[in-house]
Backbone as a chain_set.jsonl record, in Angstrom:
{"seq": "MKIKELKRENVPTVIVDNTLNRYRNHPAFQSKVDKANEMLRTVGLPKLKK", "coords": {"N": [[-2.892, -17.133, -16.281], [-6.471, -18.335, -16.851], [-9.147, -17.632, -15.509], [-11.163, -19.467, -15.416], [-9.882, -21.43, -14.973], [-8.179, -20.696, -12.807], [-10.234, -21.057, -10.623], [-10.291, -23.616, -10.937], [-8.072, -24.238, -8.907], [-8.761, -23.413, -6.949], [-8.175, -20.754, -6.133], [-8.547, -17.643, -4.824], [-10.339, -15.271, -6.827], [-9.732, -11.928, -7.432], [-10.715, -9.084, -8.626], [-9.783, -5.83, -9.526], [-11.088, -2.558, -9.22], [-10.877, -0.417, -12.152], [-12.009, 2.469, -11.643], [-10.401, 3.217, -9.233], [-8.008, 3.985, -9.877], [-7.819, 6.651, -9.981], [-6.696, 7.861, -7.883], [-4.194, 6.88, -7.561], [-2.261, 8.475, -7.388], [-2.759, 10.402, -5.159], [-2.199, 11.139, -2.456], [-3.428, 10.281, 0.554], [-3.231, 10.955, 3.299], [-1.82, 13.158, 3.677], [-0.895, 15.159, 5.398], [-0.255, 13.694, 8.07], [1.965, 11.951, 6.851], [3.441, 13.871, 6.624], [4.025, 14.713, 9.217], [4.992, 12.672, 9.928], [7.236, 12.327, 8.812], [8.71, 14.933, 9.004], [9.423, 14.117, 11.871], [11.034, 11.618, 11.763], [13.014, 13.149, 10.502], [14.26, 15.093, 12.155], [14.616, 13.146, 14.631], [14.781, 10.896, 14.41], [15.858, 7.665, 13.406], [15.176, 4.562, 15.753], [17.782, 2.634, 17.828], [18.466, -0.609, 16.9], [19.365, -3.209, 18.685], [21.676, -5.891, 18.307]], "CA": [[-3.853, -17.962, -16.299], [-7.448, -17.744, -17.29], [-10.647, -17.458, -14.255], [-11.919, -20.725, -15.188], [-8.055, -22.154, -14.451], [-7.961, -20.515, -11.047], [-11.418, -21.665, -9.942], [-9.994, -25.07, -10.449], [-7.137, -24.351, -8.318], [-8.977, -23.279, -5.398], [-7.521, -19.54, -6.189], [-9.646, -16.285, -4.409], [-10.045, -14.281, -7.711], [-9.694, -10.138, -7.012], [-10.931, -8.092, -9.415], [-9.573, -4.514, -9.331], [-12.14, -1.541, -9.875], [-10.323, 0.719, -12.654], [-11.921, 3.777, -10.933], [-9.512, 3.383, -8.577], [-6.745, 4.525, -10.321], [-7.919, 8.45, -9.717], [-6.015, 7.98, -6.316], [-2.826, 6.572, -7.543], [-0.952, 9.54, -7.58], [-3.241, 11.275, -4.573], [-1.864, 10.691, -1.196], [-4.598, 9.97, 1.365], [-3.356, 11.885, 4.474], [-0.548, 14.156, 3.267], [-0.572, 16.052, 6.51], [0.275, 12.67, 8.683], [3.095, 11.764, 6.364], [4.439, 15.301, 6.24], [4.192, 14.977, 10.02], [6.142, 11.303, 10.027], [8.801, 12.677, 8.016], [9.721, 15.519, 9.881], [9.671, 13.188, 13.455], [12.092, 10.971, 11.261], [14.306, 13.661, 10.201], [14.691, 15.483, 14.133], [14.821, 12.211, 16.221], [15.956, 9.54, 13.493], [14.976, 5.343, 13.918], [15.435, 3.817, 16.836], [18.927, 1.675, 16.979], [18.199, -1.977, 17.117], [20.262, -4.24, 19.715], [21.349, -7.548, 17.809]], "C": [[-5.568, -17.63, -16.6], [-8.169, -18.088, -15.473], [-10.622, -18.794, -14.311], [-10.447, -21.54, -14.859], [-7.876, -22.041, -13.03], [-9.063, -21.041, -10.466], [-11.323, -23.396, -9.268], [-8.844, -25.126, -9.194], [-7.588, -23.919, -7.486], [-8.6, -21.609, -5.081], [-8.523, -18.587, -5.972], [-9.123, -15.377, -5.841], [-10.263, -12.712, -7.554], [-9.767, -9.501, -8.392], [-10.877, -6.648, -9.245], [-10.172, -3.491, -9.947], [-11.179, -0.397, -10.801], [-10.607, 1.898, -12.298], [-11.122, 3.917, -10.068], [-8.304, 3.99, -8.959], [-6.808, 5.885, -10.352], [-6.968, 8.482, -8.586], [-5.274, 7.35, -6.536], [-1.77, 7.292, -6.817], [-1.736, 10.732, -6.293], [-2.973, 10.516, -3.086], [-3.335, 11.441, -0.295], [-4.828, 11.362, 2.661], [-2.015, 12.253, 4.42], [0.067, 14.448, 4.795], [0.224, 15.189, 7.651], [1.514, 12.083, 7.996], [3.744, 12.812, 5.935], [4.827, 15.228, 8.095], [5.603, 13.956, 10.696], [7.618, 11.579, 9.889], [9.313, 13.659, 8.256], [10.241, 14.993, 11.394], [11.166, 12.715, 12.73], [13.911, 12.002, 11.09], [14.863, 14.422, 11.43], [15.015, 14.415, 14.566], [15.425, 10.865, 15.38], [15.078, 8.198, 13.791], [15.808, 5.336, 15.017], [16.865, 2.882, 16.667], [18.345, 0.572, 17.531], [19.469, -2.586, 17.644], [20.191, -5.47, 19.11], [21.853, -8.451, 18.949]], "O": [[-5.833, -16.43, -16.526], [-7.616, -18.681, -14.545], [-10.116, -19.414, -13.375], [-10.65, -22.588, -14.246], [-7.54, -22.918, -12.234], [-8.713, -21.692, -9.482], [-11.708, -24.043, -8.294], [-8.814, -26.168, -8.54], [-6.686, -23.836, -6.652], [-8.71, -21.191, -3.929], [-9.432, -18.548, -6.801], [-7.993, -14.919, -6.009], [-11.468, -12.468, -7.61], [-8.799, -9.484, -9.151], [-11.903, -6.124, -8.812], [-9.949, -3.334, -11.147], [-10.725, 0.535, -10.136], [-9.698, 2.709, -12.474], [-10.927, 5.125, -9.935], [-7.628, 4.533, -8.085], [-5.795, 6.439, -10.778], [-6.39, 9.568, -8.542], [-5.201, 6.636, -5.537], [-0.861, 6.975, -6.05], [-1.368, 11.902, -6.397], [-3.517, 9.469, -2.738], [-3.954, 12.5, -0.404], [-5.714, 12.176, 2.921], [-1.144, 11.686, 5.08], [1.155, 14.083, 5.24], [1.203, 15.707, 8.189], [2.258, 11.612, 8.856], [4.537, 12.776, 4.995], [5.932, 15.691, 8.379], [6.573, 14.185, 11.418], [8.654, 11.268, 10.476], [10.483, 13.725, 7.88], [11.263, 15.401, 11.946], [12.231, 13.262, 13.014], [15.098, 11.792, 11.338], [16.068, 14.282, 11.634], [16.088, 14.574, 15.148], [16.309, 10.079, 15.724], [13.969, 7.957, 14.268], [16.87, 5.933, 15.195], [17.122, 2.417, 15.557], [17.725, 0.682, 18.589], [20.534, -2.45, 17.041], [19.182, -6.174, 19.145], [21.747, -9.674, 18.861]]}, "num_chains": 1, "name": "protein.A"}
């Protein structure tokens, strides 16, 4: 669809800035991700009751 067609249908238009691509493979909070993975490895996920 083109932008003019989207405006007629009242759909919000979002344009993503291409300069954000440099963050695509760069983890923002690597230390927190490592800590969470360590916790999951040692403790595991909680058991769910059905």
